[in-house]
C-alpha positions in Angstrom: 58.3 7.7 -16.4 57.2 4.9 -14.4 55.2 2.0 -15.8 53.3 1.9 -12.8 50.3 0.0 -13.6 48.2 2.4 -11.2 49.5 5.2 -8.5 48.5 3.7 -5.6 48.1 6.4 -3.0 50.6 4.2 -0.6 53.3 4.9 -3.1 52.2 8.3 -2.8 53.0 8.9 0.7 56.2 7.5 0.2 57.1 9.9 -1.9 56.0 12.7 -0.3 57.1 11.3 3.1 59.8 8.7 2.2 58.3 6.3 4.7 54.9 4.6 4.6 52.3 6.5 6.6 49.2 5.3 8.5 45.3 6.8 8.8 44.1 7.4 12.2 40.0 7.4 11.8 38.7 9.8 14.1 34.9 9.7 14.9 33.2 13.0 15.8 29.6 13.2 17.3 27.8 14.1 14.1 25.2 14.4 11.1 24.6 15.8 7.5 22.6 18.2 5.9 21.0 15.6 4.2 20.1 13.8 7.2 18.7 16.3 9.6 16.4 18.5 7.2 18.9 21.1 6.2 18.9 19.7 2.5 17.4 16.9 3.7 16.3 13.5 5.2 17.4 10.2 5.8 20.7 10.5 3.8 21.8 9.1 0.7 19.9 6.0 -0.2 23.0 3.5 0.3 24.3 5.2 4.0 23.1 3.5 7.0 22.7 4.8 10.2 26.1 3.9 11.5 27.4 6.2 8.5 30.1 5.5 5.8 33.3 3.7 8.7 33.3 0.8 10.6 36.6 1.0 12.4 36.3 3.5 14.5 36.9 3.9 18.3 33.9 5.6 19.7 33.0 9.4 19.4 32.2 10.0 23.4 36.5 9.6 23.2 38.1 12.9 22.6 39.7 13.5 19.6 43.6 13.6 21.7 42.3 10.1 22.9 41.7 8.7 19.7 44.5 9.9 18.0 46.8 8.5 20.9 45.1 5.3 21.3 45.0 4.5 17.6 48.5 5.6 16.7 50.1 3.8 19.8 48.3 0.5 18.4 49.3 0.8 15.2 53.2 2.1 16.1 53.5 -1.2 17.7 51.7 -3.5 15.0 53.4 -2.1 11.8 56.3 -0.1 13.3 54.7 2.9 11.8 56.3 6.8 12.8 54.1 9.3 10.8 50.2 9.3 10.6 47.2 11.2 9.3 44.8 12.2 11.4 41.2 11.1 9.5 37.9 12.7 9.9 35.9 10.2 8.3 32.4 9.6 9.1 28.9 12.0 8.5 30.6 15.4 7.0 33.3 16.6 9.6 32.8 20.0 8.4 29.5 20.3 9.3 29.5 22.0 12.8 30.2 26.2 13.5 33.9 27.2 13.2 34.8 27.8 16.5 34.3 23.9 17.4 35.9 23.4 14.2 39.3 24.8 14.8 39.1 23.1 18.6 39.2 19.9 16.7 41.3 20.5 13.9 44.1 21.9 16.9 44.0 18.9 18.4 46.1 17.1 15.5 48.9 19.2 16.4 50.9 16.7 17.4 54.8 15.7 16.2 53.8 12.1 14.8 50.9 13.7 12.7 52.1 14.5 9.0 48.5 15.6 7.7 45.2 15.7 8.1 41.8 14.3 6.2 38.6 15.7 6.5 35.7 14.2 4.9 32.8 16.4 4.1 29.9 17.1 1.8 30.4 19.5 -0.8 28.1 21.9 0.5 29.6 22.2 3.7 32.5 23.9 2.4 32.8 27.7 3.5 35.5 30.1 3.1 36.0 30.9 6.8 37.0 27.1 7.8 39.5 27.0 4.4 40.8 30.6 5.9 41.3 28.3 9.2 42.9 25.7 7.8 45.5 27.4 5.3 46.5 29.5 8.6 46.9 26.3 10.5 48.4 24.8 7.6 51.8 27.6 7.6 51.8 27.2 11.3 52.2 23.6 11.9 53.5 22.5 8.5 50.6 19.8 8.6 49.2 18.8 5.2 45.4 19.1 4.3 43.3 16.9 2.3 39.8 17.2 2.4 37.9 14.1 0.9 34.5 14.5 -0.9 31.8 12.3 -2.2 31.0 12.5 -5.5 29.8 9.2 -6.5 28.8 10.0 -10.3 28.7 12.9 -12.8 25.3 11.7 -13.6 23.2 14.5 -12.1 20.0 12.1 -12.7 21.9 9.2 -10.9 22.8 11.7 -8.2 18.8 12.3 -7.3 17.7 9.4 -7.2 20.6 8.6 -4.9 19.2 11.4 -2.9 22.4 12.5 -2.5 20.7 16.2 -1.4 23.8 17.8 -3.4 24.4 18.4 -7.3 27.2 18.5 -9.7 27.6 22.0 -9.8 27.7 21.8 -5.5 30.6 19.6 -6.5 32.6 21.5 -9.0 32.0 25.1 -7.1 33.2 23.0 -3.8 36.5 21.8 -5.9 37.1 25.4 -7.5 36.5 26.6 -3.6 38.8 24.0 -2.6 41.6 25.1 -5.2 42.0 28.5 -4.7 43.2 27.7 -1.1 45.3 24.9 -2.5 44.7 22.2 -0.5 44.4 18.5 -2.1 41.2 17.2 -3.2 40.1 13.4 -2.7 37.0 12.3 -4.3 34.6 9.0 -3.7 33.2 7.7 -6.9 30.7 4.3 -6.9 31.5 2.5 -10.0 28.8 -0.2 -9.7 25.7 2.2 -9.5 23.1 0.3 -11.9 21.5 3.6 -13.4 24.8 4.5 -15.1 26.7 3.0 -18.2 30.6 3.5 -18.9 29.7 6.8 -20.6 29.2 7.6 -17.4 31.9 6.2 -15.5 34.0 8.0 -18.3 32.9 11.2 -17.7 33.1 11.1 -13.8 37.0 10.5 -14.4 37.3 13.3 -17.0 35.4 15.6 -14.7 37.8 14.7 -11.5 40.6 15.8 -13.7 39.1 19.0 -14.8 38.8 20.1 -11.3 42.6 19.2 -10.0 41.5 16.3 -8.2 44.3 14.6 -6.7 43.6 11.0 -4.9 40.3 9.2 -5.7 38.6 6.2 -4.0 36.5 4.3 -5.7 34.1 1.6 -4.6 31.3 -1.3 -5.7 28.1 -0.6 -4.4 27.2 -1.9 -0.7 23.3 -2.8 0.1 24.1 -1.6 3.9 21.3 -2.7 6.4 18.7 -0.4 7.5 19.2 1.8 4.2 17.2 2.5 1.3 18.7 0.7 -1.1 18.2 -1.7 1.2 14.4 -1.9 0.9 14.8 -1.2 -2.8 16.8 -4.8 -3.3 14.4 -6.8 -0.8 11.7 -5.5 -2.9 13.8 -6.4 -6.3 13.1 -2.6 -7.4 17.1 -2.5 -8.1 19.2 -4.2 -10.7 22.7 -4.8 -9.5 25.9 -4.5 -12.0 27.8 -8.2 -11.8 31.3 -8.4 -10.5 32.7 -8.4 -14.0 30.8 -5.0 -15.0 32.2 -3.3 -11.9 35.6 -4.3 -12.8 35.4 -3.1 -16.6 34.2 0.1 -15.3 36.8 0.3 -12.7 39.7 -0.4 -15.7 38.0 1.9 -17.7 37.6 4.6 -15.0 41.6 4.1 -14.7 42.3 4.6 -18.3 40.7 8.2 -18.3 42.2 9.4 -15.0 44.6 11.5 -14.9 48.1 8.9 -14.4 49.1 11.4 -11.6 45.6 11.1 -9.4 46.6 8.9 -6.3 44.2 6.0 -6.0 43.0 5.1 -2.7 41.3 1.9 -3.6 39.8 -0.6 -6.4 37.2 -1.7 -4.4 35.8 -1.1 -1.1 34.7 -3.2 1.7 32.2 -3.7 4.5 31.4 -5.9 7.4 29.0 -8.7 6.3 27.2 -8.8 9.3 26.5 -5.2 8.3 25.1 -5.4 4.9 22.8 -7.8 2.6 25.2 -7.6 -0.6 28.9 -6.8 -0.6 31.4 -7.5 -3.4 29.1 -10.9 -5.0 30.4 -12.7 -2.1 34.0 -12.4 -2.7 37.4 -11.1 -1.2 37.7 -7.5 -2.3 41.8 -8.2 -2.5 40.7 -11.0 -5.4 38.7 -8.7 -7.1 41.3 -6.2 -7.0 43.9 -8.8 -8.1 41.9 -9.5 -11.4 41.8 -5.9 -12.1 45.5 -5.4 -12.0 46.3 -8.7 -13.6 43.9 -8.3 -16.1 45.7 -4.4 -17.1 49.0 -6.0 -16.6 48.5 -8.9 -19.3 47.2 -5.9 -21.8 49.5 -3.6 -21.2 46.6 -1.1 -20.2 47.9 1.7 -17.1 45.7 4.3 -15.5 46.0 7.7 -17.7 46.5 5.7 -21.0 43.3 7.5 -22.5 43.7 10.7 -20.7 44.6 12.6 -23.3 42.6 10.7 -26.1 39.3 13.1 -26.6 41.6 16.1 -26.6 43.2 14.7 -29.3 40.4 13.4 -31.0 38.7 16.8 -30.6 41.3 18.3 -32.2 41.7 16.1 -34.6 38.3 16.7 -35.7 38.7 20.5 -35.7 41.3 20.3 -38.4 39.4 18.2 -40.9 
């Protein structure tokens, strides 16, 4: 049994691939159903017109060209040999099946060990999962489906204008688990409308749905977003850095210790945001979280069985 403070996704990759693995971001010309009217307009309140990434090559380049260009650069810089093709921006299953097949098949390269596909839970369809299962068997490439939940609080999801519900997320996870793919999930642990109980419940739901990776974010205020207008008009009270750190620690304590954590805090370019990480370096916020956990003998998952135990104990009374 390891005494690790939390299970870093980099350690997971080393466990599986026996060496460090780097992600290669790929940008497609896409939108999402929460922007084009299929389920809503304008997108989530925190999302800008550029979507959720800022480290991509132009979408005018082919998938093949983006992978080769990015892999050559990272291989030179870090002496990397293994990579994961990462389709990050917007909803990367929001297209017809034939187009999806072409995009995924472009990832059949010797240096690619896996594919990570970011999308929405309401864009998960069985026909694409069947194709991915066949492609995985043919190529041996690992598949991760990345979904944005953000919070288990259904009232907050409405405020965020997610255009999808907790039930949609649960349905998608159950369907993905049916085909045996790894699920990664984004959560925002500094939402003004959530309290610590929402944070704990979010961790518990991820555990129950066999989520294997989580990405933890604070709340950015991106320029041009609906949240930016609320922020500028003084209609939203953001959580403090200390509140966020407390939420992260409690979330980790209830999270399955075998769920890999990709990050404890995200980041965004200062020039693209009105507010980001309390004007502090993301690594400083991360290090303070780790130091507190270390000093207080706190570990990921050390409360993950607590509620089950207390319920059983209570039933016996």
